[in-house]
N, C-alpha and C positions, 0 to 999 in steps of 0.2 A: 472768627471761625465760621465756616459755611456749614449749614446743616440742611441738606437738600436731598433726602433719600429718593432714589429712583426705583429700587427693588427691595422689597421686604419679604422675608421668609418666616413662615409660622411652623413651629414644630408642635403639633397638636392643634386641633381645630374644633374643640368642643364648645361648651356654653360660653366660656370666657374668651378663648382664642377666637372663636367665630364672631363674637360680639365686637372685639377690638378690630378684627379684620373688616367687618362691615362698617364700623365707624370710620376707619381710615379710607375705605373705598368711597364712602359718601362724601367725605371732606376733600379727599385728594384722588379723584378718579384716574389721574394720569400715572400714579404710582403703581407699578406692577407688583401684584401680590402672588406669592407662591406658598404652597403648604404641603406638609406631609402629616400623616396621622397613623394611628394604630390600625384603623380599618380603611381599606381602599374606597369603600362605599362613601365614606365621609368626603374624601377628596373628589370623587365623581359628583357628589351632590353640590359641593361648592363650585365646581367647574360648571355644572349645569346652571347654577345661579349667576354665572358670569362674575363671580367674586374673585376667583384665582385663575392663573394662566395655565396651570398643569392639570392633567386628568389622571396622572400616574403618581405613585409614591416617589419621593425624592431620594437620591443617594446622599451619603454624608457629604460628598464633595459639592453636590448641588445645593444642599442646605447651607453650607458655609459661604456660598457665593451670593451673599446679600449685603446690602448697606446696613440693614438692621435685621437681626434674628430675634424673633419673639419665641421664647421657650414657654409653651402653654400646656405642657403635659403635666402629670403628677410630679411632685418634687423629685422623687428618686429617679424617675425616667429622665427628667431634665438634666440631672447630674450625670447620668450615664451618657447622654448625648454630647456633653461638653468635651470629654476626652476623645470621642469619635470624630468630632468636627475640627478639633484643634489643628491637626496637620494641614488643613486646607484653608484656615482662616486668614484673611487679610488683616493687617494691623489697624486698618481704619474701619473695620466692621464693628458696629455696636451690637453687643449682646445684651438682651434684657429678658426678664421673665415676668410671669404674672402670679407667682406662687404666694401663698399666704404665710410662708415660713422662709426666713432668710439665712438662718445660721448654717445649715448644711450646705446650701449652694454657695454661700459666701466662702466657706472653708475650701470647697472644691475649686472655686474661682481663684482663690489665693494659691492653692497648691499647684494649679496649672499655669500660674503666671499670667492670668487674664484680667487682673484687677483694673488695669488701665482702660479696658474697653468693655467694662460691665457696669450697668446701672440696674439695680434691682427694682422691680415694679410690682405693685399689688393693687389692682382695681378692686375697691371694696364694694362690690355689686354682685348681681347674679340672681339666682332663683333656686328653689328647691328642685326644679327640673334640671335635667342634664342633657348634654349632647348638642351637636351643631344645629339640629332642627329647631332647638329652642333659643338659639342665639339671636341677639337683637342689638343693633347699634344704640338703641335708646337706653340700654343698661349703663352706658357710660355718661349719660347726661346728668350733670350735677352730682356725680358720684365722687367720693374721695378716691384719689389714685396716689398711693404712697410710693415714694421713691427712696432708694438707698444707694450709697456709693462707698468704695473701699480704698480709693487712692486719690492723691492730689490731681493727677491727670484726669481721672474720671470725673472729679469734681468740676473740672473746667467744661466738661460736656453737659453736665446736669442742667444748666440754664437753657440750653438749646433743646434738649429732649423734654424738659419741663414745659416749654412753650408748645412743643409739638403735641404733647398729651393734653394740655389745656385747650388747644384748638379743637380737640375732639369732644369738648363739652365737659370735661372732668375738672374737679378741684384738686390740685396737687399739694402734696406736703412732703418735705424731705426729712428723713430720719436716719439715725444710725441703725445698722442691722439689728443690734441687740435691743434698741428702743422699740423698733418695729415689732419684733417677736413677742416682747412682753405685752405690748399694747393689744395686739390681735389675739393673744392667748386669753386676755381678760374679756374682750368684748365679742369674740367670735368662737375661739376654740373651746373654752370652758362652757359657754352656753350650749354648744353642740353636744358635749359630753353629758351635761345635765339633762338636756332634752332626750337623748338616747336612753339615759338611765331611767328617766320617768316613764318613757314608753315601755321599757322592759319590765319595770315594776308593775304597771297596769296589765301588761300581757300576762305576767306570772300570777296576777291576782284575779284575772278574768275567768269567771265560771260561766260556761254555756254562752259565751260571747255577749253577756249582759253589758259589760263596761264598753265594749266596742259599739254596741247598739245605741247606747245613750250618750256616747261621747259627743260633745257639742262645742260651742264657741270657744270657751276658755281653754279646754284641753287641746283642741285642734290648733289654736293660735300659738300656744306656748311650745307645741311639739312639731310645728310645721317643718322646721329645719331638719328634723330626723328623716325626711324623705330625700335628703342629699345623698350623693354617691358614697357608699361605704368604703370603696377602694380609696377615694380621695382622702377620707377622714382617717383611714389606716395610715396613709403616708404622712398626714399632718401630725398625728399623735406620735409617730415615731420620730419625726423631724424636730418637733418642738416639745419634746418630752419633758425636759427640765422645767420650762416655764409653766406648762400645763399641770405638772405634778405639784409645783409650789402653790399654784392657785387653787388646786383641788384641796390641798391641806387648809388653806385659808378659808375656802368655802365650807369645808367640813366643820371648822371651828365656828363659823357664823351660823351654820345649820344647827349645831349642838346648842348654841346660845339661844336660838329661836325655840328649840325644843324645850329647854329649861324654862324659858319665859312662859310658854304655853302651859307647861306642867305646874308652874307657880300659881296659875289662876288669876294673875294680876291683869285685869282688863286694860288698865291704863298703859302698862308696858307693852302689852300685845298690840294695842292700837298704835302706840308710838312707833313700833317697828314697821307696821304697814304704812303709817303716815310718812315716815322717812323715805321709804321706797317709792311711794306715790309721788312725793314732792320732787325727787330726783328724776324719776321716769317722766313726769309731766314737763320737766324742764328741757327734755330732749326735743329738738326741732323735728316736727312731723314731716315737713315737706322739704327737708334738706338731707342729703346723704351723709353717711359717716358710719358710726357704729351700727346704726339701724338704717336699712335701705330707705331711700326716699319713698314716701307714700303720697299718692295723689288720689285720694279716696273721697267719694261723696256718699253720704247715706241719705236715702230718700224714702219718705212715706209713700206707700203704694195706694192708688185709688182702688176701691173695691169693684173692679171691672175686669172682665176677661182680657187677656192679651196685653197687660200693662208692661211687662218686661219687653215684649216686642215693640211696643209703642215707644218706650224710652230709647231703645237701641236704634230705632228708625229715626227718631228726632236727632240723635247725635250723629248717626251715619250721614244723614242728609246735609249736615254741615261739615262733613269731612273729618269728624272726630273719631279716632280709633279707640275702641274699648279694650283694655288689657284683660279685664275680668269683670264679670257681672253675675250676681246671684242673690237669692233670698237668704237672709239671716233668720234661721229658725229660733235660735236662742237669743233673746233680746236683753239678757242680763247686763251686757256691757255696752250695747249700742242702741240708740234711740230709733234709728231708721231700720226698716225691714229689707230695703233693697240696697245692696252694696255695689257701687260702681267704681272700678279702679281704672284710672287713665295712665298713659305712658309718661306724660310730662306736665310741667306747671302750666304751659300755655293752653293745652287741651283741658286741664283741670279748671282753669279760670273761664274758658269759653263755655264748657259744659255747665258750670255752675250758673252762669248768667242765662244760658239757653233754657235750662230746666226751670229756673225761677220764672222766666218769662212765660213758660207754659203752665204755670200755676202749681208746680210741684213744691212741697214743703221739704226743704233740705236741712240736714244736720251736718255741719262742717266742723272738723277738729282743727283748731289753730295750731 
């Protein structure tokens, strides 16, 4: 079977859709990319970036006229588009999505008789930031990209699409739709619910903005994901409700057990629970994507001299190394270094490490 797409259409061009489109454009500049979105300004921005061919929103018929259609809008929006474009679809058009929930869209695909030309997709990457302006091809590098299928004919297409996605730098894994939804509920959806609940607890407990003022490293780290799109998480909770509710019940039981252990005053048991969590958390690979996004972070002691952040940035920039994020850590409870430098990929991470060491900086690297 030949898999040689000439035209790819994106429905939605936000953080994930934009990142996938950028990655495809970098790897396959001859493939013509088209897109539509909720806001025309998004399409105009992508056209100005020479990423897509159109500067107007697409009609349903134009959307359907692609070798591959990437559905990159919220889950419910993706489902609505399926019935709209079905009358115009060619039988050889491959439909895929990037949603983090598969049960609802899988049911709609089955209902519409499109199972033979659908491969579900879920790039496990991204940022707490949203929108096309924050998209980046680097988000796909070394990120797990989960694939699902629903029919034997679609299964025949999977190896070809699998290789296409791998060529963008991602690590692929093929799952059943129900396996996918339970897995992501555990390592993505439930953590977002817990994070939002914790932020709301602190908000309700905050008097005169005291807690907001002193919130530092630990609280900010554990609640970072609460800055994600509320609309997206509304859709996810509605689409993957059963799996999320089941895991909330399990988590509530574990939290109750933790509460009873603390109430017992048994130090050994308390320490054992924290030790168990630490051991498992420490076993997660830091610089490989998966349940936790890839981190390419260096922690460096700062010399007691003015302009040191600018100096570090200049050293890296002079060698063509792009910095994803840089800043001083004010709370040193968890990190030894006071300057945190986050890079985009492993190559830049390794180069920056050697470069800064060569300039005499004392670095603290997490393995």
